[in-house]
C-alpha positions as CSV (number, residue, x, y, z in Angstrom):
1,M,-63.6,35.8,-149.6
2,G,-67.3,36.3,-149.0
3,S,-70.1,36.7,-151.5
4,V,-71.6,39.8,-153.0
5,K,-74.4,40.5,-155.4
6,K,-73.0,41.3,-158.8
7,S,-74.5,44.4,-160.3
8,A,-74.6,45.6,-164.0
9,R,-71.7,47.8,-163.2
10,P,-69.7,46.7,-160.2
11,T,-68.5,49.5,-157.9
12,R,-65.5,49.9,-155.5
13,A,-67.9,49.2,-152.7
14,D,-68.7,45.8,-154.3
15,V,-65.0,45.0,-154.5
16,A,-64.4,46.1,-151.0
17,R,-67.2,43.9,-149.6
18,L,-66.0,40.9,-151.5
19,A,-62.4,41.4,-150.4
20,K,-63.4,42.4,-146.9
21,V,-61.5,45.7,-147.0
22,S,-62.3,49.4,-147.1
23,T,-63.2,51.3,-150.3
24,A,-60.1,53.4,-149.7
25,T,-57.9,50.3,-149.7
26,V,-59.5,49.3,-153.0
27,T,-58.7,52.7,-154.5
28,Y,-55.1,52.6,-153.3
29,V,-54.5,49.0,-154.6
30,L,-56.1,49.3,-158.0
31,N,-54.6,52.7,-158.7
32,N,-51.1,51.7,-157.4
33,V,-51.0,54.6,-154.9
34,E,-47.5,54.9,-153.4
35,N,-46.7,55.3,-149.7
36,Q,-49.6,53.1,-148.5
37,R,-48.7,50.2,-146.3
38,I,-50.9,47.4,-147.7
39,S,-49.8,43.8,-147.4
40,S,-49.3,41.7,-150.5
41,R,-52.0,39.4,-149.2
42,T,-54.5,42.2,-149.1
43,Q,-53.5,43.5,-152.5
44,Q,-54.0,40.1,-153.9
45,A,-57.4,39.8,-152.4
46,V,-58.5,43.1,-153.8
47,R,-57.2,42.3,-157.3
48,E,-58.9,38.9,-157.2
49,A,-62.2,40.4,-156.1
50,A,-62.0,43.0,-158.8
51,A,-61.3,40.3,-161.5
52,A,-64.1,38.1,-160.2
53,L,-66.6,41.0,-160.4
54,G,-65.3,42.4,-163.7
55,Y,-64.8,45.7,-162.0
56,R,-63.8,48.6,-164.3
57,P,-62.5,51.7,-162.4
58,N,-64.2,54.9,-163.3
59,L,-61.8,56.7,-165.7
60,A,-62.3,60.1,-164.0
61,A,-61.6,58.6,-160.6
62,R,-58.5,56.9,-161.9
63,N,-57.2,60.1,-163.4
64,L,-57.9,62.0,-160.2
65,V,-55.8,59.6,-158.1
66,V,-52.8,59.8,-160.4
67,G,-52.9,63.6,-160.6
68,A,-55.2,64.5,-163.5
69,S,-58.6,66.2,-162.9
70,G,-61.8,64.5,-162.0
71,L,-65.3,66.0,-162.0
72,V,-68.0,66.3,-159.4
73,L,-71.5,67.4,-160.4
74,Y,-73.0,69.9,-157.8
75,I,-76.8,70.3,-158.0
76,V,-78.0,73.8,-157.3
77,P,-81.5,73.6,-155.9
78,K,-84.5,75.6,-157.0
79,M,-84.3,78.1,-154.1
80,A,-83.0,81.5,-153.4
81,L,-79.2,81.5,-153.0
82,H,-78.3,83.2,-149.7
83,E,-74.9,84.7,-148.9
84,L,-73.8,81.5,-147.2
85,A,-74.7,79.3,-150.1
86,M,-72.9,81.5,-152.5
87,E,-69.8,81.6,-150.3
88,V,-69.7,77.9,-149.7
89,S,-70.2,77.1,-153.4
90,S,-67.4,79.5,-154.4
91,R,-65.0,78.3,-151.8
92,L,-65.8,74.6,-152.3
93,T,-65.1,75.0,-156.0
94,T,-61.7,76.5,-155.3
95,A,-60.8,74.0,-152.5
96,L,-61.7,71.0,-154.7
97,A,-59.7,72.4,-157.6
98,G,-56.7,72.4,-155.4
99,H,-57.1,68.6,-155.1
100,G,-57.6,68.0,-158.8
101,I,-61.3,68.0,-158.7
102,V,-63.5,70.1,-161.0
103,M,-66.9,71.0,-159.7
104,S,-69.6,71.5,-162.4
105,L,-72.7,73.3,-161.3
106,Q,-76.0,71.9,-162.6
107,F,-79.1,73.8,-161.8
108,E,-82.1,71.7,-160.7
109,T,-84.9,71.4,-163.2
110,E,-88.3,69.5,-163.1
111,G,-87.6,65.8,-163.5
112,G,-83.8,66.2,-163.5
113,A,-83.3,65.5,-167.2
114,N,-80.3,67.9,-167.4
115,V,-78.6,66.2,-164.5
116,A,-79.2,62.8,-166.1
117,E,-77.7,64.0,-169.3
118,A,-74.7,65.5,-167.5
119,I,-74.1,62.1,-165.7
120,A,-74.2,60.3,-169.0
121,S,-71.9,62.7,-170.9
122,L,-69.4,63.8,-168.3
123,D,-68.9,60.6,-166.4
124,P,-68.6,62.3,-163.0
125,I,-66.9,60.7,-160.0
126,A,-69.8,61.8,-157.7
127,V,-72.9,63.9,-157.6
128,S,-73.3,66.2,-154.7
129,G,-75.8,68.8,-153.5
130,V,-78.0,70.0,-150.7
131,F,-80.8,67.5,-151.1
132,P,-81.0,63.8,-152.3
133,L,-81.5,63.2,-156.0
134,S,-84.9,62.3,-157.4
135,G,-86.6,61.4,-160.7
136,A,-84.4,60.9,-163.8
137,A,-81.3,62.3,-162.0
138,L,-81.6,59.6,-159.3
139,A,-82.1,56.9,-161.9
140,A,-79.1,58.0,-163.9
141,A,-76.8,58.1,-160.8
142,N,-78.0,54.7,-159.6
143,A,-77.4,53.2,-163.1
144,A,-73.9,54.7,-163.2
145,N,-73.1,53.5,-159.7
146,I,-71.6,56.8,-158.7
147,P,-71.6,58.2,-155.1
148,Q,-74.4,60.6,-154.2
149,I,-73.3,63.0,-151.5
150,H,-75.8,65.4,-150.0
151,L,-76.7,67.2,-146.8
152,G,-77.8,64.4,-144.5
153,S,-75.5,61.8,-146.0
154,A,-73.8,59.7,-143.4
155,N,-70.4,60.3,-145.1
156,L,-70.6,64.1,-144.5
157,N,-69.6,63.7,-140.8
158,E,-70.7,66.8,-138.8
159,L,-72.6,68.2,-141.8
160,A,-74.9,65.1,-141.7
161,S,-76.3,66.2,-138.3
162,L,-76.3,69.9,-138.9
163,H,-80.1,70.1,-138.5
164,L,-79.7,68.5,-135.1
165,T,-76.9,70.9,-134.1
166,V,-78.9,73.9,-135.1
167,G,-82.1,72.4,-133.6
168,R,-80.3,71.8,-130.2
169,M,-79.0,75.4,-130.2
170,R,-82.4,76.9,-130.8
171,V,-84.4,74.7,-128.5
172,Q,-82.0,74.8,-125.6
173,H,-81.8,78.6,-125.9
174,L,-85.6,78.9,-125.8
175,L,-85.8,76.5,-122.9
176,S,-83.4,78.6,-121.0
177,R,-85.8,81.5,-121.5
178,G,-88.7,79.5,-120.0
179,H,-90.4,78.4,-123.2
180,R,-91.7,74.9,-123.6
181,Q,-94.5,75.0,-126.2
182,L,-92.7,76.0,-129.4
183,G,-94.1,76.8,-132.9
184,F,-92.4,76.3,-136.2
185,A,-92.9,78.6,-139.1
186,L,-92.8,77.0,-142.6
187,S,-92.7,79.2,-145.7
188,T,-95.4,78.6,-148.2
189,N,-92.8,78.9,-151.0
190,A,-92.7,75.4,-152.4
191,K,-89.1,75.8,-153.6
192,L,-88.0,76.2,-150.0
193,R,-90.0,73.4,-148.5
194,L,-87.3,70.7,-148.4
195,L,-85.0,73.1,-146.5
196,G,-87.8,74.0,-144.1
197,E,-88.6,70.4,-143.4
198,Y,-84.9,69.7,-142.9
199,W,-84.7,72.3,-140.1
200,L,-88.1,71.2,-138.7
201,D,-86.8,67.6,-138.4
202,G,-84.0,68.8,-136.2
203,I,-86.3,70.8,-133.9
204,R,-88.7,67.8,-133.6
205,A,-85.8,65.4,-132.7
206,V,-84.4,67.7,-130.1
207,A,-87.8,68.5,-128.6
208,R,-88.5,64.8,-128.1
209,E,-85.0,64.2,-126.8
210,L,-85.5,66.9,-124.1
211,G,-89.0,65.8,-123.3
212,I,-91.0,68.8,-124.4
213,P,-94.0,68.8,-126.8
214,D,-93.5,68.7,-130.6
215,P,-93.6,72.1,-132.1
216,I,-96.9,73.3,-133.5
217,V,-96.2,73.8,-137.2
218,A,-97.9,76.5,-139.4
219,E,-97.3,77.8,-142.8
220,I,-96.8,81.6,-143.3
221,R,-96.6,83.6,-146.5
222,D,-93.4,85.4,-147.3
223,D,-95.3,88.6,-147.8
224,G,-96.9,88.4,-144.4
225,T,-100.4,88.8,-145.6
226,D,-101.6,85.9,-143.3
227,A,-99.2,86.6,-140.5
228,V,-101.7,88.1,-138.0
229,E,-103.9,85.0,-138.4
230,V,-101.0,82.6,-138.0
231,V,-99.5,84.4,-135.0
232,S,-102.9,84.7,-133.3
233,R,-103.6,81.0,-133.7
234,W,-100.2,80.1,-132.2
235,V,-100.8,82.3,-129.1
236,E,-104.3,80.7,-128.7
237,Q,-102.6,77.3,-128.8
238,G,-100.2,78.2,-126.0
239,V,-97.1,78.8,-128.2
240,S,-94.7,81.2,-126.6
241,A,-91.8,81.0,-129.0
242,V,-91.4,80.3,-132.7
243,C,-88.5,78.8,-134.6
244,A,-88.6,79.9,-138.2
245,Q,-87.2,78.0,-141.2
246,S,-85.1,81.0,-142.1
247,D,-84.5,84.6,-141.2
248,E,-86.8,85.8,-144.0
249,T,-89.6,83.6,-142.6
250,A,-88.9,85.0,-139.1
251,F,-89.4,88.5,-140.5
252,A,-92.9,87.5,-141.6
253,V,-93.6,86.2,-138.1
254,L,-92.3,89.4,-136.5
255,H,-94.6,91.4,-138.9
256,G,-97.5,89.4,-137.6
257,V,-96.6,90.0,-134.0
258,R,-96.5,93.7,-134.5
259,R,-99.8,93.8,-136.6
260,A,-101.6,91.7,-134.0
261,G,-100.7,94.2,-131.3
262,L,-98.4,91.8,-129.5
263,R,-94.9,92.3,-128.2
264,C,-91.8,90.3,-129.0
265,P,-90.4,88.5,-127.1
266,H,-92.9,89.1,-124.2
267,D,-95.9,87.6,-126.0
268,L,-94.1,85.6,-128.6
269,A,-90.3,85.0,-129.0
270,V,-88.9,84.4,-132.5
271,I,-85.7,82.8,-133.6
272,G,-84.4,82.4,-137.2
273,V,-81.6,80.6,-138.9
274,D,-79.0,81.9,-141.5
275,A,-78.1,85.1,-139.5
276,I,-78.4,87.4,-142.6
277,G,-77.3,91.0,-142.2
278,L,-80.8,92.4,-142.1
279,G,-81.6,90.5,-138.9
280,A,-79.7,93.0,-136.9
281,L,-82.0,95.8,-138.3
282,S,-85.3,94.1,-137.8
283,Y,-87.7,95.1,-135.0
284,P,-86.8,93.8,-132.6
285,P,-83.3,92.6,-133.8
286,L,-83.6,88.9,-134.6
287,T,-81.9,86.1,-132.7
288,S,-80.6,83.6,-135.2
289,V,-78.1,80.8,-135.9
290,G,-75.2,81.7,-138.1
291,F,-72.7,79.5,-139.9
292,D,-68.9,79.4,-140.3
293,A,-68.5,79.1,-144.0
294,T,-64.8,78.2,-143.7
295,A,-65.5,75.4,-141.3
296,I,-68.4,74.1,-143.4
297,V,-66.2,74.1,-146.6
298,D,-63.3,72.4,-144.8
299,T,-65.6,69.7,-143.4
300,A,-67.3,69.2,-146.8
301,V,-64.0,68.9,-148.7
302,D,-62.6,66.4,-146.1
303,A,-65.8,64.4,-146.2
304,M,-66.0,64.4,-150.0
305,M,-62.4,63.2,-150.4
306,T,-63.1,60.5,-147.9
307,A,-66.3,59.4,-149.6
308,L,-64.4,59.1,-152.9
309,G,-61.8,56.9,-151.2
310,L,-59.0,59.5,-151.7
311,P,-56.2,60.5,-149.3
312,T,-57.0,63.4,-146.9
313,G,-53.8,63.6,-145.0
314,D,-52.7,66.8,-146.7
315,L,-55.9,68.6,-145.7
316,D,-55.5,71.1,-142.9
317,I,-58.8,70.7,-141.0
318,D,-59.5,72.3,-137.6
319,S,-61.9,69.7,-136.2
320,G,-62.5,71.8,-133.1
321,R,-64.2,74.7,-134.9
322,D,-67.9,75.0,-134.6
323,L,-70.0,74.9,-137.8
324,A,-72.8,77.0,-136.3
325,I,-73.1,79.7,-133.7
326,L,-76.0,81.2,-131.8
327,I,-76.4,85.0,-132.3
328,E,-78.5,86.3,-129.4
329,R,-80.5,89.5,-130.0
330,D,-83.7,91.0,-128.6
331,S,-86.3,88.8,-130.3
332,T,-85.8,86.1,-127.7
């Protein structure tokens, strides 16, 4: 067997590296999961690696594998909860419960002290959420050596590149309409900044991939009080289409277009993301990207089970279903 740095609390990943097997194999061997074709030689290597490292399986994870309930902390960020977020959260809770996992919601606070306390007292098998942990919450999760699963994590499969998928949909749609210099509208709401930057990263990556200039980024207030100034500056800089970080931010841009005496999409096209119901009633009706909550939940559940090293063979996942869809309306 190879060598691995021994940590204060060895993890399944440490055992897997030392035994040169997958983390799933470690889970199957140490929890005596039946119906898994694992050679006696591999089983011995896993057990020897675990003994050498002094690995102690997480009690909640062990209980989960043998049929009792485990617990995953889900961090609710400090931002407005849209319809999609509410639906995904509700359905994810139900779906995970069907696999013996309890999802405990923890609302984000400054410094993450409440999350750190929950990690210490509840011994979760993982911490998940939209964004990476930080502060005391990150320190607690690292000290406990538990998986951290968030939007952008490599182990979330298609969800990890959702910003690129959405970015490609928006940029290619605008390119097909003849737009090359794009703008990006960021909300001035600090609670929404991480989400805005996430979508902006996708737009930037796709723009560079397709050989067009980076988007010209501007902040705009949710109440639209600076919208005329922001929109006028974009037009002066040669921007002909704007991608907004959300439909609500797109509404502020549309307000600026109207107040500046411009026409949408003739003078400035606008595209949002979220596809909330009010988008169909804006003037003009807003082009946006919507999401398939069912597909997102299915993908998230499959990815989370895989990340935890648990069997996923009983999950009915339609891998051909699109997570996002472009909804074309009159604003582009």
